[in-house]
Each structure stands twice: as structure tokens, then as C-alpha cells.
N, C-alpha and C positions, 0 to 999 in steps of 0.2 A: 312638416315639422311643427310640433305644438310649442306653445310658450314655455311649458315646463322643460322641454328639451333645449330650447334656445337660451333660456335664462334659468340657470340652476337655482334651486331654492336656497336661500341664505339661512345659515344656522342662527337660531334664536333661542333664548332662554324661556323657560316655562313662565306663564303669567304669575305664578306664586312667588317668583323671585323679584317682582316689581319693587317692593319696599327696599330691598337690598341694593338693587341696581340704581334706583333713585338716590339712595343714600351715598352710594359710591361716586356717582357723577356729581352730585351736589357738593359733597365733601371735597372731591378732587378740584373742582373749579373754584370754589370759595376759598379753600386753603391756599391755592396758588395765587389768587388775587390778593388775599390778605398778606401773604408772605412778600409779594412784590411791593405792596404799598408800605407795610410796616418796616421792612428792611430799608427801603429808600428813605423813609422819614427818619429812621434812627441813625443810619450810617451813611446815607447819601448814595449816589450812583457813581461808582468808579470801576476799576478793572476787576476787582474781586466780587462785584455785585452778584453776578450769576451764581457763583459758588456759595455765597452767603444765603441767597434765596433758596437754593436747592438744599442746603443744610437745614434751614428752618422748615422747609417743606417736608423733610423726612420725619420730623416730629409732628408737624401740624396736620398732615393728611390723615394718618391713622387716628389721631385724636378727634379730628373733625368727623370722620366716618362714624366712630362710636357715638359721638355727641348727636349727630343727625339721627342715628337709629333710636337713641333714647328720647329725643325731643319731638320726633315726627308725630307720635300719637297725641301729644299735647297740642301741637300745632293743628293737627287735623280736627281735634275737638274745638279749639278756638275758632277755626274757620267755620265749622258747622254751627257754632253759636252766633256768628256774626253775618253769615251769608244765607240768603234764602235758598232752599233746595230747588233744583230744576223742576219745571212743571211737566 
């Protein structure tokens, strides 16, 4: 039995989707972290904290996704201007 038969190939997206997948994961993680921190700072942590965080996340995640897509080219350019290319 070969490795391909033992371990089925996992489904993956095309490399051309990399900027969108990056933006999705970056936006998802950062939006959740920011919602947790800002909700706790503004209203404290009590029984309805999870519901308030999820309510804020519903707006923050799509907004963050669009923002990451728009800002990514600028950030890539700034990094290129400040970091030596690999040799």
C-alpha cells in the first residue's frame, strides 16, 4: 500500500487564492481579538459578554476582511522598502 492510499490527499485551494485566504484568516483572528478586548474595556466582563462580543464580531469581521484586502498591497510595498530582499 502506498502513502497516497494510506493517507488521502487533503483538499487545498489554488495558490492564486493566497491573498484572499490570508486576508480571511488575518481578519478573522484580529477582529475576534479586538472585539474581545474592546468589549471588555467598554462594558466589562459579565454574563452577556459573549453575546456582546459576537454581536460586535458580526460587523467587525467583514469590515476587517475588506480592509485587509485594501491595505495588503500598501503593506507589502512598505515591507519591500524597509527589508532587504533574500539573497
